C-alpha positions in Angstrom: -42.2 22.1 -21.7 -44.1 19.2 -20.1 -44.7 16.2 -22.3 -47.9 14.2 -21.8 -47.6 10.5 -22.8 -50.4 7.9 -23.1 -48.9 4.6 -22.1 -51.1 1.6 -23.0 -50.7 -1.2 -20.4 -51.9 -4.8 -21.0 -52.0 -7.8 -18.8 -49.1 -9.6 -20.5 -45.3 -9.7 -20.5 -45.1 -6.5 -22.7 -46.8 -4.4 -19.9 -43.6 -3.1 -18.6 -41.8 -2.4 -21.9 -43.1 1.1 -22.3 -42.6 2.3 -18.7 -39.1 0.8 -18.6 -38.2 2.6 -21.8 -39.5 5.9 -20.4 -37.6 5.3 -17.2 -34.4 4.7 -19.1 -34.8 7.3 -21.8 -35.8 10.4 -19.7 -33.1 10.8 -17.2 -34.8 13.8 -15.6 -38.5 13.0 -16.1 -39.8 15.9 -14.1 -41.2 17.4 -17.4 -43.0 14.1 -18.3 -46.6 13.4 -17.4 -47.9 9.9 -17.9 -51.4 8.5 -18.3 -51.4 4.8 -17.8 -54.2 3.4 -19.9 -55.9 -0.1 -19.9 -58.8 -1.4 -21.9 -60.5 -4.2 -20.2 -62.4 -6.9 -22.1 -66.1 -6.3 -22.9 -68.7 -7.3 -20.3 -69.5 -10.9 -20.7 -66.3 -11.6 -22.5 -64.8 -15.1 -22.1 -61.5 -13.4 -21.2 -60.3 -13.4 -17.6 -59.7 -9.6 -17.4 -62.1 -7.3 -15.7 -62.3 -3.5 -15.2 -61.1 -4.0 -11.6 -58.2 -6.2 -12.7 -57.3 -3.5 -15.2 -57.2 -0.8 -12.5 -55.1 -3.1 -10.2 -52.6 -3.6 -13.1 -52.4 0.1 -13.6 -51.9 0.7 -9.8 -49.1 -1.9 -9.8 -47.5 -0.3 -12.9 -47.6 3.1 -11.4 -46.1 1.9 -8.1 -43.3 0.2 -10.0 -42.5 3.4 -12.0 -42.5 5.5 -8.9 -40.2 3.1 -7.1 -37.7 2.8 -10.0 -37.6 6.4 -11.3 -37.5 10.0 -10.2 -41.0 10.7 -11.3 -43.5 12.1 -8.7 -46.7 10.3 -8.1 -48.7 13.4 -9.0 -47.3 13.1 -12.5 -48.8 9.7 -13.1 -52.5 9.3 -13.8 -54.4 6.0 -14.5 -57.4 5.4 -16.7 -59.2 2.1 -17.2 -62.2 1.6 -19.5 -64.4 -1.3 -20.5 -64.0 -2.2 -24.1 -67.0 -2.2 -26.4 -65.4 -4.6 -28.7 -62.7 -2.8 -30.6 -59.6 -2.1 -28.5 -57.6 -0.5 -31.3 -60.3 2.1 -32.0 -60.6 2.8 -28.2 -56.9 3.5 -27.9 -57.1 5.8 -30.9 -60.1 7.6 -29.6 -58.4 8.2 -26.2 -55.3 9.4 -28.1 -57.4 12.0 -30.0 -59.4 13.0 -27.0 -56.5 13.4 -24.6 -54.4 15.4 -27.0 -51.3 13.4 -26.0 -47.8 14.2 -27.3 -47.4 10.5 -28.1 -49.2 7.2 -27.6 -46.9 4.4 -26.5 -47.4 0.6 -26.8 -45.3 -2.4 -25.8 -44.4 -4.5 -28.7 -43.9 -8.2 -28.7 -42.1 -10.1 -31.5 -44.6 -11.9 -33.7 -44.6 -14.1 -36.7 -45.7 -12.9 -40.2 -48.8 -15.1 -39.9 -49.8 -13.5 -36.7 -49.4 -10.1 -38.2 -51.5 -11.2 -41.2 -54.4 -12.2 -39.0 -54.0 -9.0 -37.0 -53.6 -10.7 -33.6 -51.6 -7.7 -32.3 -53.4 -4.5 -31.1 -50.1 -2.6 -31.8 -50.0 -3.7 -35.4 -53.6 -2.6 -35.9 -53.1 0.9 -34.5 -50.6 1.8 -37.2 -53.4 1.5 -39.8 -55.7 4.0 -38.2 -56.1 7.7 -39.0 -54.2 9.4 -36.2 -53.1 12.9 -35.3 -50.5 11.9 -32.7 -47.1 10.1 -32.9 -46.8 6.4 -32.0 -44.0 4.8 -30.0 -43.5 1.1 -30.1 -41.2 -0.3 -27.4 -39.8 -3.8 -27.5 -38.1 -5.6 -24.6 -35.6 -3.1 -23.1 -31.9 -3.9 -23.1 -30.1 -4.7 -19.9 -27.8 -1.7 -20.6 -30.0 1.2 -21.7 -29.3 2.5 -25.2 -28.7 6.2 -26.0 -29.4 8.5 -28.9 -31.9 8.7 -31.8 -31.5 7.8 -35.4 -33.8 10.2 -37.3 -34.6 8.9 -40.8 -35.3 11.9 -43.1 -36.3 12.7 -46.6 -38.1 15.7 -48.3 -41.6 14.4 -47.6 -44.0 15.9 -45.0 -44.1 12.9 -42.7 -40.4 13.0 -42.4 -40.5 16.7 -41.3 -43.3 15.9 -38.8 -41.3 13.3 -37.1 -38.3 15.6 -37.0 -40.5 18.2 -35.2 -41.6 15.6 -32.8 -38.1 14.4 -32.1 -37.0 18.0 -31.5 -39.9 18.6 -29.1 -39.0 15.5 -27.1 -35.3 16.0 -27.1 -35.0 19.8 -26.9 -34.4 19.7 -23.1 -33.2 16.1 -22.8 -29.5 16.6 -23.4 -28.7 13.0 -22.6 -29.3 12.0 -26.2 -27.8 13.1 -29.5 -29.6 12.9 -32.8 -28.2 11.5 -36.1 -30.1 12.6 -39.2 -29.9 9.7 -41.7 -30.7 10.2 -45.4 -30.7 7.1 -47.6 -29.7 8.5 -51.0 -31.1 6.6 -54.0 -29.2 7.3 -57.2 -32.2 6.2 -59.3 -34.3 9.1 -58.1 -33.9 12.1 -60.2 -34.9 15.6 -59.3 -35.2 14.9 -55.6 -34.0 17.3 -52.9 -30.3 16.9 -52.0 -29.1 15.5 -48.7 -27.9 19.0 -47.9 -31.4 20.5 -48.5 -33.0 17.8 -46.4 -30.6 18.2 -43.5 -31.0 21.9 -43.5 -34.8 21.7 -43.2 -34.6 19.0 -40.6 -32.1 20.9 -38.6 -34.4 23.9 -38.5 -37.1 21.7 -36.9 -34.7 20.3 -34.3 -33.0 23.6 -33.4 -36.3 25.4 -33.4 -37.3 23.0 -30.6 -34.2 23.8 -28.6 -31.8 21.0 -29.7 -28.3 22.4 -29.5 -26.4 22.3 -32.9 -23.6 20.2 -31.5 -26.0 17.4 -30.6 -27.1 17.0 -34.2 -25.1 14.7 -36.6 -25.5 14.0 -40.3 -25.1 10.7 -42.1 -25.7 9.9 -45.8 -25.9 6.2 -47.0 -26.3 5.2 -50.6 -28.9 2.6 -51.4 -32.2 1.8 -53.0 -33.7 -0.1 -50.0 -34.2 2.3 -47.1 -35.2 -0.4 -44.5 -32.2 -2.5 -45.4 -29.8 0.4 -45.2 -31.2 1.5 -41.8 -31.1 -2.0 -40.3 -27.5 -2.5 -41.5 -26.5 0.8 -39.8 -28.3 0.0 -36.5 -26.7 -3.4 -36.4 -23.3 -1.6 -36.2 -24.4 1.2 -33.9 -27.4 0.5 -31.6 -29.8 3.4 -30.9 -32.4 3.9 -28.2 -34.8 5.1 -30.9 -35.3 4.9 -34.6 -37.7 7.6 -35.8 -39.4 7.5 -39.2 -42.2 9.3 -41.1 -45.5 7.6 -41.5 -46.2 7.4 -45.2 -49.5 6.5 -46.8 -50.3 2.8 -47.1 -53.3 0.7 -48.1 -55.2 -1.1 -45.3 -55.3 -4.4 -47.2 -54.4 -8.0 -46.4 -51.8 -8.0 -49.1 -50.1 -4.9 -47.7 -50.0 -6.4 -44.2 -48.4 -9.6 -45.5 -46.1 -7.9 -48.0 -45.8 -4.3 -46.7 -44.5 -1.5 -48.9 -44.9 1.1 -46.2 -41.5 1.8 -44.6 -42.9 2.3 -41.1 -44.8 -1.1 -41.3 -41.6 -2.8 -42.5 -39.7 -1.2 -39.5 -42.4 -2.3 -37.2 -41.9 -5.9 -38.3 -38.1 -6.0 -38.6 -36.5 -3.5 -36.2 -35.0 -5.1 -33.1 -33.7 -3.6 -29.9 -34.6 0.0 -30.6 -37.9 1.7 -29.9 -39.7 2.8 -33.0 -41.2 6.3 -33.2 -43.6 7.0 -36.1 -45.0 10.4 -37.0 -48.7 11.3 -37.0 
């Protein structure tokens, strides 16, 4: 089934991160449709960007992708709009309106202070109410990575990201999926790893992922982010996929995040981050 991805393109050095990730990740992108999306600064803004420059950037990005992948030109649309002052909300509105299978942003490394003052559009999007998955792509590796690390537990966001991973990987046999459950001995009465893997496997196989492409991994620990980062340091993955739990949109949460997906957004290096709706 064709996947329709909204790729947010900006006039900075992260502009190519998302399209390069898609080029490397989908070896047969005939079933992928892209909409390249740019939000130009508001009219009268002191910024140098204009609607025409945004369209030019999108045309150049589309040409690069066509020249460096197997994707047909007819599979790549472009859309540029003039901002009314809130780029984050405009990206979210387009994501809702277009019913995309995922919204993709390039992601630069930033300091904690920059995150606190919300200088990054990508960091802001994660706080919005969304009904689509988010992909954050950092600078691609010279040798493209393979496979997905799917972090799972018994909660609904975990199963939603499992369904998304299955949908994206069902007919992309170039990547295997490792289901990772971080088992916390302090939690009593929780579902077992076997229960979680069984439910997750149903989502994956229900989307066409062959059983032999699915692996299981249990790690003991009370710090999920630390456990995942330690594992990815030993075995690099193209993608780390996580559920999007609830979190408070407050300054203190942004500076000292408790939400796992926000912590991964800050700390994960090398891999793309997929977050459930």
